[in-house]
TIMAR-683778 format. One record per residue (C-alpha): residue in three letters; x, y, z; residue number from 1. Coordinates in Angstrom, 1 decimal, decimal comma. Example, Ala and Ser with C-alpha at 12.3 -4.5 7.8 and 13.67 -1.06 7.14 Angstrom:
2
+------+--------+--------+--------+-----+
: code :   east :  north :     up : pos :
+------+--------+--------+--------+-----+
:  ala :   12,3 :   -4,5 :    7,8 :   1 :
:  ser :   13,7 :   -1,1 :    7,1 :   2 :
+------+--------+--------+--------+-----+
end
This chain:
326
+------+--------+--------+--------+-----+
: code :   east :  north :     up : pos :
+------+--------+--------+--------+-----+
:  met :   17,6 :  118,1 :  128,2 :   1 :
:  his :   21,3 :  118,6 :  129,1 :   2 :
:  thr :   22,0 :  120,1 :  132,5 :   3 :
:  asp :   24,3 :  122,7 :  131,0 :   4 :
:  ser :   21,3 :  124,1 :  129,1 :   5 :
:  leu :   19,6 :  125,1 :  132,4 :   6 :
:  asp :   22,4 :  127,4 :  133,5 :   7 :
:  pro :   20,7 :  130,6 :  132,4 :   8 :
:  trp :   17,7 :  129,8 :  134,6 :   9 :
:  leu :   19,5 :  128,7 :  137,7 :  10 :
:  his :   19,3 :  131,0 :  140,8 :  11 :
:  pro :   22,6 :  131,8 :  142,5 :  12 :
:  his :   22,3 :  132,2 :  146,3 :  13 :
:  ala :   25,6 :  133,8 :  147,3 :  14 :
:  phe :   24,1 :  137,0 :  148,9 :  15 :
:  leu :   27,2 :  138,4 :  150,6 :  16 :
:  gly :   28,0 :  142,1 :  150,8 :  17 :
:  ala :   30,1 :  143,7 :  148,1 :  18 :
:  asn :   32,9 :  144,3 :  150,5 :  19 :
:  his :   32,6 :  141,1 :  152,5 :  20 :
:  ala :   36,3 :  140,2 :  152,5 :  21 :
:  arg :   37,5 :  143,7 :  153,2 :  22 :
:  asn :   35,1 :  144,2 :  156,1 :  23 :
:  glu :   36,2 :  140,8 :  157,5 :  24 :
:  arg :   39,8 :  142,0 :  157,6 :  25 :
:  arg :   38,9 :  145,3 :  159,2 :  26 :
:  thr :   37,0 :  143,5 :  161,9 :  27 :
:  trp :   40,0 :  141,3 :  162,8 :  28 :
:  ile :   42,2 :  144,4 :  163,1 :  29 :
:  val :   39,8 :  146,0 :  165,5 :  30 :
:  ile :   39,5 :  142,8 :  167,5 :  31 :
:  gly :   43,3 :  142,9 :  168,1 :  32 :
:  leu :   43,2 :  146,6 :  169,2 :  33 :
:  thr :   40,1 :  146,0 :  171,4 :  34 :
:  ala :   41,4 :  142,9 :  173,1 :  35 :
:  ala :   44,8 :  144,5 :  174,0 :  36 :
:  met :   43,1 :  147,5 :  175,5 :  37 :
:  met :   40,5 :  145,3 :  177,3 :  38 :
:  val :   43,2 :  143,4 :  179,2 :  39 :
:  gly :   45,0 :  146,7 :  180,1 :  40 :
:  glu :   41,9 :  148,4 :  181,4 :  41 :
:  ile :   40,7 :  145,4 :  183,5 :  42 :
:  ile :   44,1 :  145,0 :  185,1 :  43 :
:  ala :   44,4 :  148,7 :  185,7 :  44 :
:  gly :   40,9 :  148,9 :  187,2 :  45 :
:  leu :   41,7 :  146,1 :  189,7 :  46 :
:  leu :   45,1 :  147,7 :  190,6 :  47 :
:  phe :   43,8 :  151,3 :  190,9 :  48 :
:  gly :   40,4 :  150,5 :  192,3 :  49 :
:  ser :   38,4 :  152,2 :  189,6 :  50 :
:  met :   34,9 :  150,9 :  189,0 :  51 :
:  ala :   34,4 :  153,1 :  185,9 :  52 :
:  leu :   37,7 :  151,8 :  184,5 :  53 :
:  leu :   36,6 :  148,2 :  185,3 :  54 :
:  ala :   33,2 :  148,9 :  183,7 :  55 :
:  asp :   34,9 :  150,2 :  180,6 :  56 :
:  gly :   37,3 :  147,2 :  180,5 :  57 :
:  phe :   34,5 :  144,6 :  180,8 :  58 :
:  his :   32,5 :  146,7 :  178,3 :  59 :
:  met :   35,4 :  146,3 :  175,9 :  60 :
:  ala :   35,6 :  142,6 :  176,8 :  61 :
:  thr :   32,0 :  142,1 :  175,6 :  62 :
:  his :   32,8 :  144,1 :  172,5 :  63 :
:  ala :   35,8 :  142,0 :  171,8 :  64 :
:  gly :   33,6 :  138,9 :  172,1 :  65 :
:  ala :   31,0 :  140,4 :  169,9 :  66 :
:  leu :   33,5 :  141,5 :  167,3 :  67 :
:  thr :   35,0 :  138,0 :  167,3 :  68 :
:  ile :   31,5 :  136,6 :  166,7 :  69 :
:  ala :   31,1 :  139,0 :  163,8 :  70 :
:  ala :   34,5 :  138,0 :  162,3 :  71 :
:  phe :   33,7 :  134,3 :  162,5 :  72 :
:  ala :   30,3 :  135,0 :  161,0 :  73 :
:  tyr :   32,1 :  136,7 :  158,0 :  74 :
:  ala :   34,4 :  133,7 :  157,7 :  75 :
:  tyr :   31,6 :  131,1 :  157,9 :  76 :
:  ala :   29,3 :  133,0 :  155,5 :  77 :
:  arg :   32,2 :  133,2 :  153,0 :  78 :
:  arg :   33,1 :  129,6 :  153,2 :  79 :
:  his :   29,5 :  128,3 :  152,9 :  80 :
:  ala :   28,2 :  130,9 :  150,5 :  81 :
:  his :   27,4 :  128,2 :  147,9 :  82 :
:  asp :   26,3 :  125,5 :  150,3 :  83 :
:  pro :   22,9 :  124,2 :  149,1 :  84 :
:  arg :   21,8 :  123,5 :  152,7 :  85 :
:  phe :   21,1 :  127,3 :  153,1 :  86 :
:  ser :   18,0 :  127,9 :  151,0 :  87 :
:  phe :   18,8 :  131,6 :  150,6 :  88 :
:  gly :   22,5 :  131,6 :  151,2 :  89 :
:  thr :   24,5 :  132,8 :  154,2 :  90 :
:  gly :   24,0 :  136,5 :  153,8 :  91 :
:  lys :   22,0 :  136,8 :  157,1 :  92 :
:  leu :   24,7 :  135,3 :  159,3 :  93 :
:  gly :   25,8 :  138,8 :  160,3 :  94 :
:  glu :   22,4 :  139,5 :  161,7 :  95 :
:  leu :   22,5 :  136,3 :  163,7 :  96 :
:  ala :   25,9 :  137,2 :  165,1 :  97 :
:  gly :   24,8 :  140,7 :  166,0 :  98 :
:  tyr :   21,7 :  139,5 :  167,8 :  99 :
:  ser :   23,7 :  136,9 :  169,7 : 100 :
:  ser :   26,3 :  139,4 :  170,9 : 101 :
:  ala :   23,5 :  141,9 :  171,8 : 102 :
:  val :   22,0 :  139,3 :  174,2 : 103 :
:  ile :   25,3 :  138,7 :  175,9 : 104 :
:  leu :   25,9 :  142,5 :  176,1 : 105 :
:  ala :   22,6 :  143,0 :  177,9 : 106 :
:  val :   23,5 :  140,5 :  180,6 : 107 :
:  val :   26,9 :  142,2 :  181,1 : 108 :
:  ala :   25,2 :  145,6 :  181,3 : 109 :
:  val :   23,1 :  144,4 :  184,2 : 110 :
:  met :   26,2 :  143,0 :  185,9 : 111 :
:  ile :   28,1 :  146,3 :  185,6 : 112 :
:  ala :   25,2 :  148,3 :  186,9 : 113 :
:  phe :   24,8 :  146,0 :  189,8 : 114 :
:  glu :   28,5 :  146,1 :  190,8 : 115 :
:  ser :   28,5 :  149,9 :  190,5 : 116 :
:  ile :   25,6 :  150,1 :  192,9 : 117 :
:  met :   27,5 :  147,9 :  195,3 : 118 :
:  arg :   30,5 :  150,3 :  195,0 : 119 :
:  leu :   28,2 :  153,2 :  196,0 : 120 :
:  thr :   27,3 :  151,5 :  199,2 : 121 :
:  ala :   30,9 :  150,2 :  199,9 : 122 :
:  pro :   33,4 :  152,6 :  198,3 : 123 :
:  val :   37,1 :  151,7 :  197,7 : 124 :
:  ser :   40,2 :  153,8 :  197,3 : 125 :
:  ile :   41,1 :  154,8 :  193,8 : 126 :
:  arg :   44,6 :  155,7 :  192,4 : 127 :
:  phe :   43,2 :  158,5 :  190,1 : 128 :
:  asp :   46,4 :  159,5 :  188,2 : 129 :
:  glu :   47,2 :  156,0 :  187,0 : 130 :
:  ala :   43,5 :  155,2 :  186,2 : 131 :
:  ile :   43,1 :  158,4 :  184,2 : 132 :
:  gly :   46,1 :  157,6 :  182,1 : 133 :
:  val :   44,8 :  154,2 :  181,2 : 134 :
:  ala :   41,3 :  155,5 :  180,5 : 135 :
:  val :   42,7 :  158,1 :  178,0 : 136 :
:  leu :   44,7 :  155,4 :  176,3 : 137 :
:  gly :   41,5 :  153,4 :  176,0 : 138 :
:  leu :   39,7 :  156,3 :  174,4 : 139 :
:  leu :   42,5 :  156,7 :  171,8 : 140 :
:  val :   42,3 :  152,9 :  171,0 : 141 :
:  asn :   38,5 :  153,2 :  170,6 : 142 :
:  leu :   38,7 :  156,2 :  168,3 : 143 :
:  ala :   41,3 :  154,4 :  166,2 : 144 :
:  ser :   39,1 :  151,3 :  166,0 : 145 :
:  ala :   36,1 :  153,5 :  165,0 : 146 :
:  trp :   38,1 :  155,1 :  162,2 : 147 :
:  val :   39,1 :  151,7 :  160,8 : 148 :
:  leu :   35,5 :  150,5 :  160,7 : 149 :
:  his :   34,1 :  153,8 :  159,5 : 150 :
:  glu :   36,2 :  153,7 :  156,4 : 151 :
:  gly :   34,5 :  150,5 :  155,4 : 152 :
:  gly :   31,0 :  151,7 :  156,4 : 153 :
:  his :   31,4 :  155,0 :  154,5 : 154 :
:  his :   32,3 :  153,2 :  151,3 : 155 :
:  asp :   29,3 :  150,9 :  151,6 : 156 :
:  asp :   27,0 :  153,9 :  152,1 : 157 :
:  his :   28,5 :  155,6 :  149,1 : 158 :
:  glu :   27,7 :  152,5 :  147,0 : 159 :
:  his :   24,1 :  152,6 :  148,3 : 160 :
:  glu :   23,6 :  156,2 :  147,2 : 161 :
:  his :   25,0 :  155,3 :  143,7 : 162 :
:  asp :   22,6 :  152,4 :  143,4 : 163 :
:  his :   19,6 :  154,4 :  144,6 : 164 :
:  glu :   19,9 :  156,8 :  141,7 : 165 :
:  his :   19,1 :  154,0 :  139,3 : 166 :
:  glu :   15,9 :  152,7 :  140,9 : 167 :
:  pro :   13,0 :  152,8 :  138,4 : 168 :
:  gly :   10,1 :  154,9 :  139,4 : 169 :
:  his :   12,2 :  156,9 :  141,8 : 170 :
:  glu :   10,7 :  160,3 :  142,0 : 171 :
:  gly :   13,0 :  162,1 :  144,4 : 172 :
:  his :   10,9 :  161,5 :  147,5 : 173 :
:  gly :   13,9 :  162,3 :  149,6 : 174 :
:  his :   13,9 :  159,1 :  151,7 : 175 :
:  ala :   17,2 :  157,4 :  152,4 : 176 :
:  his :   16,6 :  153,7 :  152,6 : 177 :
:  gly :   19,7 :  151,8 :  153,5 : 178 :
:  his :   17,9 :  148,7 :  154,9 : 179 :
:  gly :   19,0 :  146,4 :  152,1 : 180 :
:  his :   22,4 :  147,9 :  151,4 : 181 :
:  gln :   24,1 :  148,3 :  154,7 : 182 :
:  asp :   26,3 :  145,6 :  156,2 : 183 :
:  his :   24,7 :  145,4 :  159,6 : 184 :
:  asn :   27,5 :  143,2 :  160,8 : 185 :
:  leu :   30,1 :  145,9 :  160,2 : 186 :
:  arg :   27,8 :  148,7 :  161,4 : 187 :
:  ser :   27,1 :  146,9 :  164,6 : 188 :
:  ala :   30,9 :  146,6 :  165,1 : 189 :
:  tyr :   31,3 :  150,3 :  164,3 : 190 :
:  phe :   28,7 :  151,3 :  166,9 : 191 :
:  his :   30,2 :  148,9 :  169,4 : 192 :
:  val :   33,5 :  150,8 :  169,4 : 193 :
:  leu :   31,7 :  154,1 :  169,4 : 194 :
:  thr :   29,9 :  153,0 :  172,5 : 195 :
:  asp :   33,2 :  152,0 :  174,0 : 196 :
:  ala :   34,5 :  155,5 :  173,3 : 197 :
:  leu :   31,6 :  157,0 :  175,1 : 198 :
:  thr :   32,2 :  154,8 :  178,1 : 199 :
:  ser :   35,8 :  155,8 :  178,1 : 200 :
:  val :   34,8 :  159,4 :  178,2 : 201 :
:  leu :   32,5 :  158,7 :  181,1 : 202 :
:  ala :   35,3 :  157,0 :  183,0 : 203 :
:  ile :   37,6 :  159,9 :  182,4 : 204 :
:  val :   35,0 :  162,4 :  183,6 : 205 :
:  ala :   34,4 :  160,4 :  186,7 : 206 :
:  leu :   38,1 :  160,0 :  187,5 : 207 :
:  leu :   38,8 :  163,7 :  186,9 : 208 :
:  ala :   35,9 :  164,6 :  189,2 : 209 :
:  gly :   37,3 :  162,3 :  191,9 : 210 :
:  arg :   40,9 :  163,5 :  191,4 : 211 :
:  phe :   40,2 :  167,3 :  191,6 : 212 :
:  tyr :   37,0 :  167,6 :  193,6 : 213 :
:  gly :   36,9 :  164,5 :  195,7 : 214 :
:  trp :   33,7 :  163,3 :  194,2 : 215 :
:  trp :   34,4 :  159,6 :  194,7 : 216 :
:  trp :   30,8 :  158,7 :  194,0 : 217 :
:  met :   31,2 :  159,9 :  190,4 : 218 :
:  asp :   33,2 :  156,7 :  189,6 : 219 :
:  pro :   30,5 :  154,2 :  190,4 : 220 :
:  leu :   27,8 :  156,6 :  189,1 : 221 :
:  met :   29,5 :  156,6 :  185,7 : 222 :
:  gly :   29,7 :  152,8 :  185,9 : 223 :
:  ile :   25,8 :  152,8 :  186,2 : 224 :
:  val :   25,6 :  155,3 :  183,3 : 225 :
:  gly :   27,8 :  153,0 :  181,3 : 226 :
:  gly :   25,6 :  150,0 :  182,0 : 227 :
:  ile :   22,6 :  151,9 :  180,9 : 228 :
:  val :   24,3 :  153,0 :  177,6 : 229 :
:  ile :   25,4 :  149,3 :  177,0 : 230 :
:  ala :   21,8 :  148,1 :  177,6 : 231 :
:  his :   20,4 :  150,8 :  175,3 : 232 :
:  trp :   22,8 :  149,8 :  172,5 : 233 :
:  ser :   22,0 :  146,1 :  173,1 : 234 :
:  trp :   18,3 :  146,7 :  172,7 : 235 :
:  gly :   18,7 :  148,7 :  169,5 : 236 :
:  leu :   20,9 :  145,9 :  168,0 : 237 :
:  met :   18,4 :  143,2 :  169,0 : 238 :
:  arg :   15,6 :  145,1 :  167,4 : 239 :
:  gly :   17,5 :  145,8 :  164,1 : 240 :
:  ala :   19,0 :  142,3 :  163,8 : 241 :
:  gly :   15,8 :  140,6 :  164,9 : 242 :
:  ala :   13,8 :  142,4 :  162,3 : 243 :
:  val :   16,0 :  141,0 :  159,5 : 244 :
:  leu :   16,0 :  137,5 :  161,0 : 245 :
:  leu :   12,2 :  137,6 :  161,1 : 246 :
:  asp :   12,1 :  138,7 :  157,4 : 247 :
:  thr :   10,2 :  141,9 :  158,1 : 248 :
:  val :    9,8 :  144,2 :  155,1 : 249 :
:  pro :   13,0 :  146,2 :  155,0 : 250 :
:  asp :   11,6 :  149,2 :  153,0 : 251 :
:  gly :    7,8 :  149,8 :  152,8 : 252 :
:  his :    8,3 :  152,5 :  150,1 : 253 :
:  leu :   10,3 :  150,1 :  147,9 : 254 :
:  ala :    7,6 :  147,4 :  148,3 : 255 :
:  glu :    5,0 :  149,9 :  147,1 : 256 :
:  arg :    7,2 :  150,9 :  144,1 : 257 :
:  ile :    7,6 :  147,3 :  143,2 : 258 :
:  arg :    3,9 :  146,7 :  143,3 : 259 :
:  his :    3,3 :  149,8 :  141,2 : 260 :
:  ala :    5,9 :  148,6 :  138,6 : 261 :
:  leu :    4,3 :  145,2 :  138,3 : 262 :
:  glu :    0,7 :  146,5 :  138,0 : 263 :
:  glu :    0,5 :  147,7 :  134,4 : 264 :
:  gly :   -2,7 :  147,4 :  132,3 : 265 :
:  asp :   -4,9 :  144,6 :  133,8 : 266 :
:  asp :   -2,1 :  143,1 :  135,8 : 267 :
:  arg :   -2,8 :  143,0 :  139,5 : 268 :
:  val :   -0,5 :  141,9 :  142,4 : 269 :
:  thr :   -2,4 :  139,6 :  144,8 : 270 :
:  asp :    0,6 :  138,7 :  147,0 : 271 :
:  leu :    3,9 :  140,4 :  147,5 : 272 :
:  his :    6,8 :  139,4 :  149,8 : 273 :
:  leu :   10,0 :  141,5 :  150,2 : 274 :
:  trp :   12,8 :  140,6 :  152,6 : 275 :
:  arg :   16,5 :  140,9 :  153,0 : 276 :
:  val :   18,8 :  138,0 :  152,3 : 277 :
:  gly :   22,1 :  139,7 :  152,8 : 278 :
:  pro :   23,9 :  143,1 :  152,7 : 279 :
:  gly :   22,8 :  144,8 :  149,5 : 280 :
:  his :   20,6 :  141,9 :  148,6 : 281 :
:  leu :   16,8 :  141,7 :  148,7 : 282 :
:  ala :   14,5 :  138,9 :  147,6 : 283 :
:  val :   10,9 :  139,4 :  146,3 : 284 :
:  val :    8,2 :  136,9 :  145,6 : 285 :
:  ala :    5,1 :  138,2 :  143,8 : 286 :
:  ser :    1,8 :  136,6 :  142,6 : 287 :
:  leu :   -0,1 :  138,3 :  139,8 : 288 :
:  val :   -3,4 :  137,7 :  138,1 : 289 :
:  ala :   -4,3 :  139,2 :  134,7 : 290 :
:  asp :   -6,9 :  138,8 :  131,9 : 291 :
:  gln :   -4,1 :  138,1 :  129,4 : 292 :
:  pro :   -1,1 :  136,9 :  131,5 : 293 :
:  arg :    2,4 :  136,9 :  130,1 : 294 :
:  glu :    5,5 :  134,9 :  130,8 : 295 :
:  pro :    7,1 :  135,5 :  134,2 : 296 :
:  asp :   10,2 :  136,9 :  132,5 : 297 :
:  his :    8,1 :  139,8 :  131,2 : 298 :
:  tyr :    7,3 :  140,8 :  134,7 : 299 :
:  lys :   10,8 :  140,3 :  135,9 : 300 :
:  ala :   12,0 :  142,7 :  133,3 : 301 :
:  arg :    9,9 :  145,4 :  134,9 : 302 :
:  leu :   12,0 :  145,1 :  138,0 : 303 :
:  ala :   15,4 :  144,9 :  136,2 : 304 :
:  gly :   16,3 :  148,5 :  137,2 : 305 :
:  trp :   16,6 :  147,6 :  140,9 : 306 :
:  pro :   20,0 :  146,0 :  141,3 : 307 :
:  gln :   19,4 :  145,2 :  145,0 : 308 :
:  leu :   16,6 :  142,7 :  144,0 : 309 :
:  ser :   18,9 :  139,7 :  143,8 : 310 :
:  his :   16,3 :  137,0 :  143,8 : 311 :
:  ile :   13,0 :  137,5 :  142,0 : 312 :
:  thr :   10,2 :  134,9 :  141,8 : 313 :
:  ile :    7,0 :  135,6 :  139,9 : 314 :
:  glu :    3,8 :  133,6 :  139,8 : 315 :
:  val :    1,2 :  134,5 :  137,2 : 316 :
:  gln :   -2,4 :  133,3 :  137,0 : 317 :
:  arg :   -5,2 :  134,0 :  134,5 : 318 :
:  cys :   -8,1 :  135,9 :  136,1 : 319 :
:  pro :  -11,3 :  133,9 :  135,3 : 320 :
:  his :  -13,6 :  136,8 :  135,8 : 321 :
:  gly :  -11,7 :  139,6 :  134,1 : 322 :
:  ser :   -9,9 :  142,6 :  135,5 : 323 :
:  gln :  -13,2 :  144,1 :  136,9 : 324 :
:  ala :  -13,3 :  141,4 :  139,5 : 325 :
:  ile :   -9,9 :  142,4 :  140,9 : 326 :
+------+--------+--------+--------+-----+
end
């Protein structure tokens, strides 16, 4: 048998998101904006004595690092998309990047909160006017970065809604399942800068309170609040990315619909695995038994209406005792 004749049966494993290259470019743009503002806020925080401003600057530093990890993950996944060393492609590198940055972020959150507590016990003088100006500029940069990333995320969500309409067996149950479609690497970057924007708002509130009411304690207090916000975001990202890395079922409703689609007549599913292999790409492995089993392609055809099922493996066995034993 010639190798070329096997082409129709070969399984491709390039499970990258539909907008992988565009999202990679957007991420690099935001890295440039974030890094520039990060340097400005850290220097200004040191010069003007603002802990809230320093917290926001270091917060942006961790985001710049996380965004850089995300960008390199995009690049590495793209370059090695067809590397046979990766059994199911490089589509989950974004989750690995997100989880890694979340761990680093959790450590920094603890450091910021600790330093803020120390500032409560040993306050320093703050040049409020200059610090407020830098914090406002930081907020504007964060909002601009969020807009850049939101454009990509909104487009991905629109594509998900379009695909969802064509799922076989969809009965209008009203659930929005984006687990297999969303680019978690891009969405983590998006929520990164949103968290930055929130921290900038906290810094501005603290500095205004100190400037007009003399509430100097608001500055380190907002540093503590910022640390808690960062820790909360970090935990959420670790949970989301970790679930994908551990191959948890991304959508229980979809798994049940797949089972229902495969079980026609005397066909019964005895084993079903559904997991995410990349943004917009799910893999499924199913074992069936039947009194009169058919070829695997027959069962794969029953799942043809789900475009997000990018890798389907079907095993079929004859039931020796008939369908009544199942």
